[in-house]
N, C-alpha and C positions, 0 to 999 in steps of 0.2 A: 693772083688777086687776094688771096688770104694774107699775104705779107703787107699789101697796101692797106687792107682793112685794119690789120693789127696796128700799123703805124698811125692811121687816122684815129683809131680808138684811143691810142695812147695820148693823143692831143686833146681828147675830150670834146666838149662843146665848141671851143674855138676851132678845132679841126673840122668839125661838121659845118660850121658857119663858113669857113674858108672854102671848103669843097663846094658848097652851094653857090657861093659868090663866084667861084671859078667857073662853074657850069653856066652861069648867066652871062659870062663875058663873051662866050662864043670863040674864045681863043684856046690854044693848047700849050702845055709846057710852061716855060718861064714867063711867056707873055700873059698866060692866064693868071698866074700868081701875081704878077706885077699889076695887071688890071684890077684883079679882085682886091688886093690890098689898097690900091688907090681909090677904088670905089668905096670900100669900108671906111677909109680915112677921110673921105669928103674933102674939104678944103685943105686938110693937113697932109694929103697925099699918102704915100706908102707908109711913112712913119706913123701917121695917124691911124692907119689900118692895123699896124702892129700893136699900137696902144689899145685900140678897140678890142682886138682879140685877147690881149692881156686882161683888160677889164672884164670881158665876158668870162674868162677863166675864173677870176676872183668872185664874180657874182654867182656863177654856177656852183662854185665850191661852197659859198655861203648858203645858197638855197638848199643844197644837198645836206649840209651839216645842221642848219637851224630850221629850215622850212620857210615857206613864203610868208606865212602870217607873222612870224616873229621878226623877219627882216623888215617888212613894210611897217609894222608897228614901231619898231626901233627907229626907223627912218623918220616917221611922222613925229615921234617924240624929240628927235634931234632937231628937226626943223622948228619945232615949238621952242626948244631951248635957245635957238639962234634968233628968236624974236619974230618969227612968222606967225601971223594970226591964223585962226582956224579958217576964216573966210579967204585969206590969201592962199592957203594950202588947197582949199576946196576949189578955188578958181583955177589954180594950176592943174589940179587933177582933172578938172573938166576939159581942159585944153589938150590933155595927153591923148595919143592915139591908142587907148587901151579899151578893153571890153567894158560894156555897161555894168556887168556884174562886179568887176573889179573896182570900178568907180564907186559903186554902191557900197561895197565892203569898206573902202577907205572912208567914205562919208559917214557911214555908221560908226566906225571906230572914232572918228573925229568928235562925234556927239557924245561919246562915253568919257572922253578925257577933259580935264579942266583947263 
């Protein structure tokens, strides 16, 4: 078991997500991997699942390196540079399935920028 844990830990957050998705499939072995990747990929199937795991890896690395606050502030600033208004961003944030506290933090930050 230690060897398996070492290999999953080497994969980081994407490895944990894959293991959880595999557990929910009810399958074992290659069928569990296939079903988990297809589930994560949604309409894009297994290849989409692989892409999702890659994106999760990038996001988790960024969060570990810079912290959540800097990442979300930089993202909001980039959205503003691309022409999105504060009200557009606020509407989008309101529709996301995130915690109320996080929504409040983003809205508060939107009030502080020009």
